[in-house]
TORPA-4810 file (N, C-alpha, C, O; in nm, 3 decimals):
<nodes>
NODE_1_11.642_8.628_10.230_11.529_8.678_10.307_11.411_8.703_10.214_11.421_8.778_10.117_X
NODE_2_11.300_8.639_10.244_11.186_8.650_10.154_11.129_8.792_10.149_11.085_8.836_10.043_X
NODE_3_11.129_8.863_10.261_11.072_8.997_10.261_11.149_9.089_10.168_11.089_9.172_10.099_X
NODE_4_11.281_9.076_10.165_11.362_9.160_10.076_11.327_9.133_9.930_11.324_9.226_9.849_X
NODE_5_11.301_9.007_9.897_11.261_8.974_9.759_11.125_9.034_9.728_11.104_9.085_9.618_X
NODE_6_11.031_9.028_9.823_10.899_9.086_9.802_10.906_9.237_9.785_10.834_9.293_9.702_X
NODE_7_10.991_9.301_9.861_11.006_9.448_9.849_11.062_9.483_9.712_11.013_9.576_9.647_X
NODE_8_11.163_9.411_9.667_11.219_9.438_9.534_11.115_9.414_9.425_11.107_9.491_9.329_X
NODE_9_11.034_9.309_9.440_10.929_9.280_9.342_10.822_9.388_9.342_10.772_9.425_9.236_X
NODE_10_10.786_9.439_9.460_10.686_9.546_9.468_10.737_9.673_9.401_10.661_9.743_9.334_X
NODE_11_10.863_9.704_9.419_10.920_9.823_9.354_10.922_9.807_9.201_10.898_9.902_9.127_X
NODE_12_10.950_9.685_9.157_10.949_9.659_9.012_10.809_9.672_8.956_10.789_9.731_8.850_X
NODE_13_10.711_9.618_9.027_10.571_9.632_8.983_10.529_9.777_8.983_10.463_9.823_8.890_X
NODE_14_10.566_9.850_9.086_10.532_9.993_9.095_10.582_10.068_8.972_10.508_10.146_8.912_X
NODE_15_10.707_10.044_8.935_10.763_10.112_8.819_10.695_10.070_8.690_10.673_10.152_8.601_X
NODE_16_10.661_9.941_8.679_10.599_9.891_8.556_10.461_9.951_8.534_10.429_9.990_8.422_X
NODE_17_10.379_9.958_8.639_10.243_10.008_8.621_10.238_10.161_8.618_10.144_10.220_8.566_X
NODE_18_10.341_10.225_8.674_10.344_10.371_8.675_10.352_10.428_8.533_10.307_10.539_8.508_X
NODE_19_10.410_10.351_8.441_10.424_10.399_8.305_10.302_10.376_8.217_10.302_10.417_8.101_X
NODE_20_10.199_10.313_8.269_10.080_10.284_8.190_9.986_10.403_8.189_9.981_10.481_8.284_X
NODE_21_9.911_10.416_8.080_9.815_10.526_8.067_9.677_10.467_8.036_9.664_10.366_7.968_X
NODE_22_9.576_10.534_8.088_9.439_10.485_8.077_9.348_10.598_8.028_9.354_10.711_8.076_X
NODE_23_9.266_10.563_7.930_9.179_10.662_7.865_9.047_10.675_7.941_9.015_10.590_8.024_X
NODE_24_8.970_10.781_7.911_8.836_10.793_7.968_8.754_10.666_7.938_8.768_10.607_7.831_X
NODE_25_8.670_10.625_8.032_8.617_10.704_8.144_8.706_10.715_8.267_8.666_10.780_8.364_X
NODE_26_8.826_10.654_8.267_8.916_10.668_8.381_8.962_10.814_8.389_9.014_10.869_8.292_X
NODE_27_8.942_10.875_8.504_8.984_11.015_8.523_9.106_11.026_8.613_9.184_11.120_8.600_X
NODE_28_9.123_10.931_8.706_9.235_10.935_8.800_9.282_10.793_8.828_9.202_10.699_8.834_X
NODE_29_9.413_10.778_8.845_9.473_10.649_8.881_9.566_10.670_9.000_9.654_10.756_8.997_X
NODE_30_9.545_10.592_9.104_9.631_10.598_9.223_9.721_10.476_9.226_9.678_10.364_9.196_X
NODE_31_9.847_10.497_9.264_9.942_10.387_9.280_9.998_10.391_9.422_10.102_10.453_9.444_X
NODE_32_9.932_10.326_9.517_9.981_10.331_9.655_10.116_10.264_9.677_10.179_10.287_9.780_X
NODE_33_10.162_10.182_9.583_10.298_10.129_9.595_10.400_10.241_9.585_10.516_10.224_9.625_X
NODE_34_10.358_10.354_9.531_10.446_10.471_9.519_10.430_10.562_9.640_10.523_10.578_9.718_X
NODE_35_10.312_10.623_9.655_10.298_10.727_9.758_10.281_10.671_9.899_10.300_10.743_9.997_X
NODE_36_10.246_10.542_9.911_10.239_10.477_10.044_10.345_10.368_10.056_10.326_10.270_10.127_X
NODE_37_10.456_10.386_9.987_10.560_10.284_9.981_10.612_10.245_10.119_10.631_10.127_10.147_X
NODE_38_10.636_10.342_10.205_10.696_10.312_10.336_10.609_10.215_10.416_10.660_10.120_10.474_X
NODE_39_10.478_10.240_10.418_10.389_10.152_10.494_10.380_10.015_10.428_10.382_9.913_10.497_X
NODE_40_10.370_10.013_10.295_10.361_9.885_10.225_10.486_9.801_10.250_10.475_9.681_10.275_X
NODE_41_10.601_9.862_10.245_10.724_9.787_10.266_10.740_9.745_10.412_10.799_9.641_10.441_X
NODE_42_10.688_9.825_10.503_10.687_9.784_10.643_10.601_9.659_10.660_10.638_9.568_10.734_X
NODE_43_10.487_9.656_10.592_10.400_9.537_10.593_10.474_9.415_10.540_10.469_9.308_10.601_X
NODE_44_10.544_9.430_10.428_10.617_9.317_10.370_10.731_9.274_10.462_10.754_9.154_10.481_X
NODE_45_10.802_9.370_10.518_10.917_9.339_10.603_10.873_9.267_10.731_10.939_9.174_10.777_X
NODE_46_10.762_9.311_10.786_10.717_9.257_10.914_10.646_9.123_10.899_10.660_9.035_10.984_X
NODE_47_10.568_9.108_10.791_10.481_8.991_10.780_10.511_8.901_10.661_10.445_8.799_10.642_X
NODE_48_10.610_8.937_10.581_10.638_8.860_10.460_10.755_8.764_10.470_10.797_8.709_10.368_X
NODE_49_10.808_8.743_10.590_10.922_8.652_10.605_10.875_8.507_10.612_10.770_8.477_10.669_X
NODE_50_10.953_8.419_10.553_10.929_8.277_10.566_10.828_8.222_10.466_10.760_8.297_10.396_X
NODE_51_10.822_8.092_10.462_10.728_8.025_10.372_10.586_8.034_10.428_10.567_8.029_10.550_X
NODE_52_10.488_8.047_10.339_10.346_8.055_10.379_10.272_7.936_10.320_10.299_7.894_10.207_X
NODE_53_10.179_7.883_10.397_10.099_7.772_10.345_9.989_7.820_10.251_9.949_7.749_10.159_X
NODE_54_9.942_7.942_10.274_9.828_7.994_10.198_9.848_8.142_10.169_9.883_8.220_10.258_X
NODE_55_9.824_8.182_10.044_9.827_8.324_10.005_9.688_8.363_9.957_9.635_8.303_9.864_X
NODE_56_9.631_8.463_10.021_9.504_8.522_9.978_9.535_8.634_9.880_9.622_8.718_9.905_X
NODE_57_9.463_8.636_9.767_9.487_8.737_9.663_9.359_8.813_9.634_9.258_8.754_9.594_X
NODE_58_9.362_8.944_9.656_9.250_9.030_9.624_9.263_9.088_9.485_9.362_9.066_9.416_X
NODE_59_9.161_9.164_9.443_9.159_9.222_9.308_9.251_9.343_9.298_9.353_9.337_9.229_X
NODE_60_9.216_9.452_9.366_9.296_9.575_9.364_9.255_9.659_9.484_9.157_9.627_9.551_X
NODE_61_9.328_9.765_9.513_9.301_9.843_9.635_9.163_9.909_9.634_9.111_9.948_9.529_X
NODE_62_9.107_9.920_9.753_8.985_9.997_9.772_9.019_10.141_9.805_9.127_10.168_9.856_X
NODE_63_8.928_10.234_9.777_8.957_10.377_9.796_8.976_10.418_9.940_9.038_10.521_9.967_X
NODE_64_8.923_10.339_10.035_8.936_10.374_10.176_9.020_10.271_10.252_9.025_10.272_10.375_X
NODE_65_9.085_10.183_10.176_9.170_10.081_10.236_9.314_10.100_10.193_9.383_10.190_10.242_X
NODE_66_9.362_10.015_10.102_9.501_10.025_10.058_9.532_10.159_9.996_9.646_10.205_10.004_X
NODE_67_9.434_10.224_9.935_9.458_10.357_9.878_9.499_10.457_9.985_9.566_10.556_9.955_X
NODE_68_9.458_10.432_10.109_9.491_10.522_10.220_9.613_10.475_10.299_9.690_10.557_10.350_X
NODE_69_9.631_10.343_10.309_9.731_10.290_10.402_9.847_10.216_10.336_9.951_10.196_10.399_X
NODE_70_9.832_10.175_10.209_9.936_10.097_10.144_9.936_9.950_10.178_10.025_9.876_10.136_X
NODE_71_9.836_9.905_10.255_9.826_9.764_10.298_9.705_9.701_10.230_9.598_9.761_10.229_X
NODE_72_9.719_9.582_10.173_9.604_9.518_10.109_9.484_9.508_10.204_9.496_9.469_10.319_X
NODE_73_9.367_9.546_10.151_9.244_9.548_10.230_9.263_9.632_10.357_9.210_9.600_10.464_X
NODE_74_9.341_9.740_10.343_9.395_9.812_10.458_9.299_9.903_10.531_9.324_10.023_10.541_X
NODE_75_9.191_9.849_10.583_9.101_9.926_10.667_9.179_9.982_10.785_9.254_9.909_10.850_X
NODE_76_9.162_10.111_10.813_9.255_10.182_10.901_9.262_10.124_11.042_9.372_10.098_11.089_X
NODE_77_9.150_10.102_11.113_9.164_10.044_11.246_9.233_9.908_11.246_9.310_9.878_11.337_X
NODE_78_9.208_9.825_11.145_9.273_9.694_11.138_9.423_9.709_11.119_9.502_9.641_11.185_X
NODE_79_9.463_9.799_11.029_9.605_9.819_11.003_9.675_9.880_11.124_9.782_9.836_11.164_X
NODE_80_9.613_9.981_11.180_9.676_10.055_11.292_9.674_9.975_11.422_9.774_9.967_11.493_X
NODE_81_9.557_9.916_11.453_9.539_9.859_11.586_9.570_9.710_11.593_9.611_9.662_11.699_X
NODE_82_9.552_9.637_11.483_9.581_9.493_11.485_9.717_9.462_11.422_9.799_9.393_11.482_X
NODE_83_9.740_9.514_11.303_9.868_9.490_11.237_9.980_9.577_11.294_10.098_9.551_11.269_X
NODE_84_9.943_9.680_11.369_10.039_9.769_11.433_10.130_9.838_11.331_10.251_9.847_11.349_X
NODE_85_10.068_9.888_11.224_10.140_9.962_11.121_10.079_10.101_11.111_9.957_10.116_11.104_X
NODE_86_10.162_10.201_11.109_10.114_10.338_11.097_10.230_10.427_11.056_10.346_10.393_11.078_X
NODE_87_10.198_10.539_10.995_10.301_10.633_10.955_10.248_10.730_10.851_10.133_10.720_10.809_X
NODE_88_10.332_10.823_10.809_10.289_10.920_10.708_10.271_10.856_10.571_10.342_10.763_10.534_X
NODE_89_10.174_10.907_10.498_10.143_10.862_10.362_10.147_10.983_10.271_10.095_11.089_10.307_X
NODE_90_10.208_10.968_10.154_10.219_11.079_10.061_10.092_11.099_9.979_9.982_11.062_10.021_X
NODE_91_10.109_11.156_9.861_9.997_11.188_9.774_10.018_11.127_9.636_10.131_11.118_9.588_X
NODE_92_9.909_11.084_9.570_9.920_11.035_9.432_9.962_11.147_9.339_9.950_11.265_9.371_X
NODE_93_10.012_11.108_9.222_10.061_11.207_9.126_9.950_11.302_9.083_9.975_11.421_9.063_X
NODE_94_9.829_11.252_9.068_9.715_11.334_9.029_9.600_11.309_9.127_9.516_11.222_9.102_X
NODE_95_9.595_11.381_9.236_9.491_11.357_9.336_9.351_11.383_9.280_9.328_11.473_9.199_X
NODE_96_9.259_11.301_9.325_9.119_11.315_9.288_9.049_11.390_9.402_9.038_11.336_9.512_X
NODE_97_9.002_11.512_9.379_8.940_11.588_9.489_8.818_11.519_9.548_8.780_11.547_9.662_X
NODE_98_8.757_11.429_9.472_8.640_11.357_9.524_8.680_11.233_9.603_8.597_11.175_9.672_X
NODE_99_8.806_11.192_9.594_8.855_11.077_9.669_8.995_11.111_9.723_9.095_11.054_9.678_X
NODE_100_9.002_11.203_9.820_9.132_11.245_9.871_9.204_11.133_9.946_9.141_11.047_10.007_X
NODE_101_9.336_11.137_9.941_9.418_11.047_10.022_9.453_11.122_10.151_9.527_11.220_10.150_X
NODE_102_9.398_11.073_10.260_9.420_11.133_10.391_9.503_11.044_10.482_9.527_11.077_10.598_X
NODE_103_9.547_10.930_10.430_9.627_10.839_10.510_9.549_10.790_10.631_9.430_10.761_10.622_X
NODE_104_9.618_10.781_10.743_9.556_10.727_10.864_9.459_10.824_10.930_9.397_10.791_11.030_X
NODE_105_9.447_10.943_10.874_9.346_11.038_10.922_9.212_11.019_10.854_9.114_11.082_10.893_X
NODE_106_9.205_10.932_10.753_9.080_10.908_10.681_8.977_10.849_10.777_9.007_10.755_10.850_X
NODE_107_8.856_10.903_10.775_8.751_10.858_10.865_8.655_10.758_10.799_8.568_10.703_10.866_X
NODE_108_8.670_10.736_10.668_8.583_10.640_10.600_8.631_10.498_10.626_8.751_10.474_10.642_X
NODE_109_8.538_10.405_10.631_8.572_10.267_10.659_8.574_10.183_10.531_8.483_10.193_10.448_X
NODE_110_8.675_10.102_10.516_8.682_10.005_10.406_8.617_9.876_10.455_8.681_9.795_10.522_X
NODE_111_8.490_9.857_10.422_8.413_9.746_10.478_8.475_9.611_10.442_8.479_9.521_10.526_X
NODE_112_8.523_9.598_10.319_8.585_9.471_10.279_8.703_9.437_10.369_8.717_9.322_10.412_X
NODE_113_8.786_9.536_10.399_8.900_9.512_10.486_8.859_9.487_10.629_8.919_9.405_10.699_X
NODE_114_8.757_9.557_10.673_8.706_9.535_10.809_8.662_9.390_10.825_8.689_9.326_10.927_X
NODE_115_8.593_9.338_10.724_8.546_9.200_10.730_8.662_9.100_10.719_8.668_9.004_10.796_X
NODE_116_8.752_9.123_10.625_8.861_9.027_10.602_8.953_9.018_10.723_8.974_8.910_10.778_X
NODE_117_9.008_9.131_10.765_9.100_9.129_10.878_9.028_9.093_11.008_9.087_9.035_11.098_X
NODE_118_8.898_9.127_11.016_8.821_9.089_11.133_8.810_8.937_11.147_8.819_8.884_11.257_X
NODE_119_8.790_8.869_11.035_8.785_8.723_11.037_8.917_8.666_11.086_8.920_8.577_11.170_X
NODE_120_9.027_8.718_11.031_9.159_8.665_11.070_9.188_8.695_11.217_9.246_8.612_11.287_X
NODE_121_9.151_8.812_11.263_9.171_8.848_11.404_9.091_8.755_11.496_9.142_8.706_11.597_X
NODE_122_8.965_8.733_11.459_8.880_8.650_11.544_8.926_8.505_11.546_8.914_8.437_11.648_X
NODE_123_8.979_8.458_11.435_9.020_8.317_11.428_9.158_8.293_11.488_9.181_8.192_11.555_X
NODE_124_9.251_8.388_11.464_9.391_8.363_11.503_9.437_8.443_11.624_9.537_8.409_11.687_X
NODE_125_9.366_8.548_11.657_9.401_8.626_11.775_9.507_8.731_11.750_9.483_8.850_11.769_X
NODE_126_9.624_8.689_11.707_9.735_8.782_11.684_9.779_8.778_11.539_9.762_8.676_11.472_X
NODE_127_9.836_8.889_11.488_9.889_8.887_11.352_9.997_8.781_11.335_10.007_8.717_11.230_X
NODE_128_10.079_8.762_11.438_10.189_8.665_11.428_10.136_8.525_11.405_10.194_8.447_11.329_X
NODE_129_10.024_8.492_11.471_9.966_8.359_11.451_9.910_8.343_11.311_9.923_8.237_11.250_X
NODE_130_9.847_8.448_11.259_9.793_8.442_11.123_9.905_8.434_11.019_9.903_8.347_10.932_X
NODE_131_10.001_8.524_11.028_10.104_8.532_10.924_10.208_8.421_10.933_10.293_8.410_10.845_X
NODE_132_10.202_8.340_11.037_10.292_8.224_11.043_10.272_8.133_10.923_10.366_8.070_10.876_X
NODE_133_10.147_8.125_10.873_10.119_8.037_10.760_10.043_8.105_10.647_10.020_8.042_10.544_X
NODE_134_10.005_8.232_10.662_9.919_8.300_10.566_9.980_8.433_10.524_10.065_8.490_10.593_X
NODE_135_9.934_8.480_10.408_9.974_8.612_10.361_9.859_8.668_10.278_9.780_8.593_10.221_X
NODE_136_9.850_8.802_10.270_9.745_8.870_10.193_9.812_8.966_10.096_9.896_9.047_10.136_X
NODE_137_9.775_8.958_9.969_9.828_9.046_9.866_9.714_9.089_9.774_9.608_9.027_9.772_X
NODE_138_9.738_9.194_9.699_9.646_9.233_9.591_9.710_9.198_9.457_9.831_9.216_9.438_X
NODE_139_9.630_9.148_9.366_9.680_9.117_9.232_9.723_9.244_9.160_9.836_9.252_9.112_X
NODE_140_9.636_9.343_9.153_9.665_9.470_9.086_9.684_9.577_9.192_9.605_9.586_9.286_X
NODE_141_9.788_9.660_9.181_9.813_9.761_9.284_9.745_9.895_9.261_9.751_9.983_9.347_X
NODE_142_9.680_9.913_9.146_9.627_10.044_9.109_9.480_10.060_9.148_9.403_9.965_9.149_X
NODE_143_9.445_10.185_9.179_9.307_10.225_9.204_9.263_10.311_9.087_9.333_10.405_9.048_X
NODE_144_9.147_10.279_9.030_9.095_10.354_8.915_8.966_10.425_8.954_8.880_10.369_9.022_X
NODE_145_8.954_10.550_8.910_8.833_10.627_8.936_8.775_10.683_8.807_8.848_10.725_8.717_X
NODE_146_8.644_10.682_8.801_8.570_10.761_8.703_8.504_10.873_8.783_8.396_10.856_8.838_X
NODE_147_8.572_10.988_8.788_8.535_11.096_8.881_8.535_11.039_9.023_8.641_11.000_9.072_X
NODE_148_8.420_11.033_9.091_8.419_10.982_9.227_8.390_10.834_9.236_8.389_10.779_9.346_X
NODE_149_8.365_10.769_9.124_8.325_10.628_9.125_8.444_10.536_9.108_8.530_10.559_9.023_X
NODE_150_8.449_10.433_9.190_8.556_10.335_9.182_8.535_10.243_9.062_8.425_10.191_9.042_X
NODE_151_8.640_10.224_8.981_8.637_10.131_8.868_8.732_10.015_8.897_8.846_10.037_8.939_X
NODE_152_8.687_9.895_8.874_8.774_9.779_8.895_8.846_9.744_8.764_8.796_9.774_8.656_X
NODE_153_8.964_9.681_8.774_9.045_9.658_8.652_8.979_9.570_8.548_9.012_9.578_8.430_X
NODE_154_8.886_9.486_8.589_8.818_9.400_8.492_8.727_9.479_8.400_8.683_9.427_8.297_X
NODE_155_8.698_9.605_8.434_8.612_9.691_8.351_8.691_9.771_8.249_8.631_9.841_8.167_X
NODE_156_8.822_9.763_8.251_8.904_9.836_8.155_8.896_9.770_8.017_8.872_9.650_8.008_X
NODE_157_8.916_9.848_7.909_8.921_9.788_7.775_9.034_9.686_7.766_9.135_9.697_7.835_X
NODE_158_9.015_9.587_7.680_9.113_9.479_7.668_9.253_9.531_7.635_9.351_9.480_7.688_X
NODE_159_9.263_9.633_7.549_9.394_9.685_7.510_9.465_9.749_7.629_9.588_9.745_7.636_X
NODE_160_9.390_9.807_7.722_9.451_9.865_7.841_9.479_9.759_7.947_9.572_9.773_8.027_X
NODE_161_9.399_9.655_7.947_9.422_9.547_8.044_9.550_9.470_8.014_9.620_9.430_8.108_X
NODE_162_9.583_9.449_7.887_9.691_9.356_7.852_9.824_9.390_7.920_9.880_9.303_7.986_X
NODE_163_9.877_9.512_7.906_10.005_9.539_7.972_9.994_9.541_8.124_10.089_9.505_8.194_X
NODE_164_9.878_9.582_8.175_9.857_9.581_8.320_9.859_9.438_8.373_9.927_9.410_8.472_X
NODE_165_9.784_9.349_8.309_9.779_9.210_8.355_9.914_9.142_8.342_9.951_9.060_8.426_X
NODE_166_9.988_9.176_8.238_10.121_9.116_8.221_10.212_9.152_8.338_10.285_9.067_8.390_X
NODE_167_10.209_9.279_8.380_10.292_9.322_8.493_10.246_9.257_8.623_10.328_9.214_8.704_X
NODE_168_10.115_9.250_8.641_10.061_9.190_8.764_10.085_9.040_8.768_10.113_8.985_8.875_X
NODE_169_10.073_8.973_8.654_10.103_8.829_8.647_10.247_8.802_8.688_10.275_8.712_8.767_X
NODE_170_10.339_8.882_8.634_10.481_8.862_8.665_10.508_8.881_8.813_10.584_8.806_8.874_X
NODE_171_10.445_8.981_8.871_10.464_9.006_9.014_10.408_8.892_9.098_10.471_8.849_9.194_X
NODE_172_10.290_8.842_9.062_10.230_8.733_9.138_10.316_8.607_9.129_10.330_8.533_9.226_X
NODE_173_10.373_8.583_9.012_10.460_8.466_8.999_10.581_8.479_9.093_10.619_8.381_9.158_X
NODE_174_10.639_8.597_9.101_10.752_8.617_9.192_10.710_8.598_9.336_10.781_8.535_9.414_X
NODE_175_10.594_8.652_9.372_10.545_8.640_9.509_10.526_8.493_9.546_10.566_8.451_9.655_X
NODE_176_10.465_8.416_9.456_10.438_8.275_9.485_10.568_8.194_9.485_10.585_8.104_9.568_X
NODE_177_10.658_8.224_9.395_10.787_8.155_9.395_10.864_8.182_9.524_10.940_8.098_9.571_X
NODE_178_10.844_8.300_9.579_10.915_8.339_9.700_10.853_8.279_9.825_10.924_8.228_9.911_X
NODE_179_10.720_8.286_9.836_10.652_8.237_9.956_10.622_8.087_9.952_10.599_8.026_10.056_X
NODE_180_10.622_8.027_9.832_10.606_7.883_9.811_10.483_7.826_9.883_10.495_7.729_9.957_X
NODE_181_10.365_7.885_9.861_10.246_7.834_9.929_10.197_7.703_9.868_10.231_7.667_9.756_X
NODE_182_10.114_7.634_9.946_10.042_7.518_9.895_9.913_7.562_9.826_9.867_7.498_9.731_X
NODE_183_9.855_7.672_9.876_9.726_7.720_9.826_9.735_7.867_9.789_9.800_7.946_9.858_X
NODE_184_9.670_7.903_9.680_9.642_8.042_9.646_9.491_8.058_9.645_9.421_7.991_9.570_X
NODE_185_9.441_8.147_9.730_9.297_8.165_9.747_9.257_8.302_9.694_9.297_8.405_9.748_X
NODE_186_9.179_8.302_9.587_9.129_8.428_9.534_9.018_8.483_9.623_8.928_8.410_9.664_X
NODE_187_9.025_8.611_9.651_8.918_8.678_9.724_8.824_8.734_9.618_8.839_8.846_9.571_X
NODE_188_8.728_8.652_9.581_8.640_8.681_9.469_8.680_8.602_9.346_8.794_8.556_9.335_X
NODE_189_8.586_8.585_9.253_8.606_8.500_9.136_8.712_8.555_9.042_8.791_8.479_8.987_X
NODE_190_8.714_8.687_9.022_8.810_8.745_8.926_8.952_8.724_8.974_9.040_8.690_8.894_X
NODE_191_8.977_8.745_9.102_9.112_8.727_9.156_9.156_8.581_9.142_9.271_8.554_9.108_X
NODE_192_9.065_8.488_9.168_9.100_8.346_9.150_9.134_8.317_9.004_9.231_8.247_8.976_X
NODE_193_9.054_8.370_8.913_9.077_8.347_8.770_9.212_8.402_8.727_9.287_8.335_8.655_X
NODE_194_9.245_8.524_8.770_9.372_8.584_8.732_9.489_8.507_8.793_9.590_8.485_8.726_X
NODE_195_9.476_8.465_8.918_9.584_8.390_8.981_9.608_8.258_8.908_9.722_8.220_8.884_X
NODE_196_9.500_8.189_8.873_9.515_8.061_8.802_9.581_8.081_8.667_9.662_7.998_8.625_X
NODE_197_9.546_8.189_8.597_9.607_8.216_8.466_9.755_8.250_8.480_9.838_8.202_8.404_X
NODE_198_9.787_8.334_8.579_9.926_8.376_8.598_10.015_8.260_8.639_10.133_8.256_8.603_X
NODE_199_9.960_8.166_8.713_10.039_8.058_8.772_10.013_7.925_8.703_10.034_7.818_8.762_X
NODE_200_9.966_7.931_8.580_9.926_7.809_8.509_10.041_7.710_8.493_10.017_7.590_8.481_X
NODE_201_10.164_7.756_8.494_10.277_7.666_8.476_10.324_7.599_8.603_10.416_7.517_8.600_X
NODE_202_10.262_7.633_8.717_10.306_7.572_8.843_10.271_7.424_8.845_10.167_7.385_8.794_X
NODE_203_10.357_7.342_8.904_10.326_7.198_8.912_10.195_7.175_8.986_10.173_7.228_9.095_X
NODE_204_10.108_7.094_8.926_9.974_7.073_8.982_9.981_7.017_9.124_9.895_7.047_9.207_X
NODE_205_10.083_6.935_9.152_10.089_6.871_9.282_10.136_6.967_9.392_10.121_6.937_9.510_X
NODE_206_10.193_7.082_9.354_10.252_7.168_9.455_10.172_7.296_9.481_10.200_7.366_9.577_X
NODE_207_10.072_7.328_9.398_9.997_7.451_9.415_9.851_7.426_9.379_9.820_7.376_9.271_X
NODE_208_9.765_7.462_9.470_9.621_7.444_9.448_9.551_7.579_9.461_9.601_7.670_9.528_X
NODE_209_9.435_7.588_9.397_9.363_7.715_9.392_9.224_7.699_9.453_9.164_7.592_9.449_X
NODE_210_9.176_7.806_9.509_9.040_7.812_9.560_8.997_7.957_9.568_9.071_8.048_9.529_X
NODE_211_8.877_7.978_9.619_8.832_8.116_9.637_8.733_8.125_9.750_8.668_8.028_9.789_X
NODE_212_8.724_8.247_9.801_8.620_8.281_9.898_8.538_8.395_9.840_8.583_8.468_9.752_X
NODE_213_8.418_8.407_9.890_8.330_8.517_9.852_8.399_8.649_9.881_8.463_8.665_9.985_X
NODE_214_8.385_8.744_9.788_8.443_8.876_9.814_8.364_8.945_9.925_8.241_8.937_9.926_X
NODE_215_8.433_9.011_10.019_8.361_9.071_10.133_8.299_9.208_10.104_8.258_9.277_10.197_X
NODE_216_8.291_9.247_9.979_8.238_9.379_9.945_8.094_9.397_9.992_8.014_9.305_9.981_X
NODE_217_8.061_9.516_10.045_7.922_9.543_10.083_7.829_9.552_9.962_7.707_9.555_9.979_X
NODE_218_7.885_9.556_9.841_7.802_9.554_9.720_7.743_9.416_9.695_7.654_9.400_9.611_X
NODE_219_7.791_9.315_9.767_7.742_9.178_9.751_7.635_9.148_9.855_7.665_9.148_9.974_X
NODE_220_7.511_9.124_9.813_7.407_9.088_9.911_7.443_8.964_9.992_7.411_8.956_10.110_X
NODE_221_7.509_8.867_9.928_7.547_8.745_10.000_7.649_8.776_10.109_7.639_8.723_10.220_X
NODE_222_7.747_8.862_10.078_7.846_8.899_10.178_7.783_8.972_10.295_7.830_8.961_10.409_X
NODE_223_7.677_9.046_10.267_7.610_9.122_10.373_7.526_9.034_10.465_7.477_9.080_10.568_X
NODE_224_7.509_8.908_10.427_7.430_8.817_10.510_7.519_8.723_10.592_7.478_8.612_10.626_X
NODE_225_7.638_8.766_10.622_7.728_8.685_10.705_7.851_8.641_10.628_7.868_8.523_10.600_X
NODE_226_7.938_8.739_10.593_8.054_8.705_10.511_8.150_8.613_10.583_8.198_8.516_10.525_X
NODE_227_8.180_8.642_10.709_8.279_8.561_10.782_8.238_8.416_10.787_8.321_8.327_10.768_X
NODE_228_8.110_8.391_10.813_8.062_8.253_10.819_8.072_8.185_10.682_8.111_8.069_10.672_X
NODE_229_8.035_8.261_10.576_8.042_8.204_10.441_8.186_8.173_10.401_8.212_8.067_10.346_X
NODE_230_8.279_8.265_10.428_8.418_8.244_10.392_8.479_8.128_10.471_8.553_8.048_10.415_X
NODE_231_8.447_8.120_10.598_8.498_8.011_10.681_8.447_7.877_10.629_8.522_7.779_10.624_X
NODE_232_8.321_7.873_10.590_8.263_7.750_10.536_8.332_7.711_10.404_8.362_7.594_10.382_X
NODE_233_8.358_7.808_10.319_8.426_7.779_10.192_8.567_7.725_10.216_8.609_7.631_10.150_X
NODE_234_8.638_7.783_10.309_8.774_7.737_10.338_8.774_7.598_10.402_8.863_7.517_10.379_X
NODE_235_8.672_7.573_10.484_8.659_7.439_10.542_8.629_7.336_10.434_8.681_7.225_10.438_X
NODE_236_8.544_7.372_10.338_8.511_7.280_10.229_8.633_7.250_10.141_8.645_7.140_10.086_X
NODE_237_8.723_7.348_10.129_8.847_7.326_10.054_8.944_7.238_10.133_9.035_7.179_10.076_X
NODE_238_8.924_7.230_10.264_9.012_7.152_10.348_9.133_7.226_10.396_9.230_7.164_10.442_X
NODE_239_9.131_7.359_10.388_9.247_7.437_10.428_9.235_7.489_10.571_9.336_7.520_10.635_X
NODE_240_9.112_7.499_10.622_9.088_7.537_10.762_9.007_7.428_10.828_8.974_7.438_10.946_X
</nodes>
């Protein structure tokens, strides 16, 4: 069963990154694979079965998405109302008072997740239709904060990145070996770059790479019609 393999791999990744330490300016690190494990594993169990034609890979959790729900790009209405996943969420080992984990009670919106899952909902209608051939994962499971500011893993010093990337690379290789996709699509340039590096040994004829624009509201291009831009990019790749 592919979902069981994904759950075991997620637990292994959780343990590997939990032992890492990060120096200032990082003030807090959240690991939703730990405190939101039940929801994350429900996501894997429900939607991770079978072979997938395409795997979308994001960078790392957002503070109002996966950090709250345990689901990649986990904007709460999308997770609760479309993916039909909900339940109690615990607390990180060192909570950040400026970025509390409120689980499904959080009222802030994760715009990136709203856009991503909104596109899939509009195109496929039901989660079952989407996940029949697609899957969504994050490359890195950790959320980094500098006080109240979100830090992405590419901003970490090289010495701190190395063990983190090694653990994330190993997990992505297991995920791809398990789901056996034809395409790995990075959500943003960094995710595509990391996926290509991690999977460099895959046979060229069996795995192809591409990317879509990241749906972050920090991107002016994404704010001018992300769904249309992403759909066009996927059409140009020949996958949609």
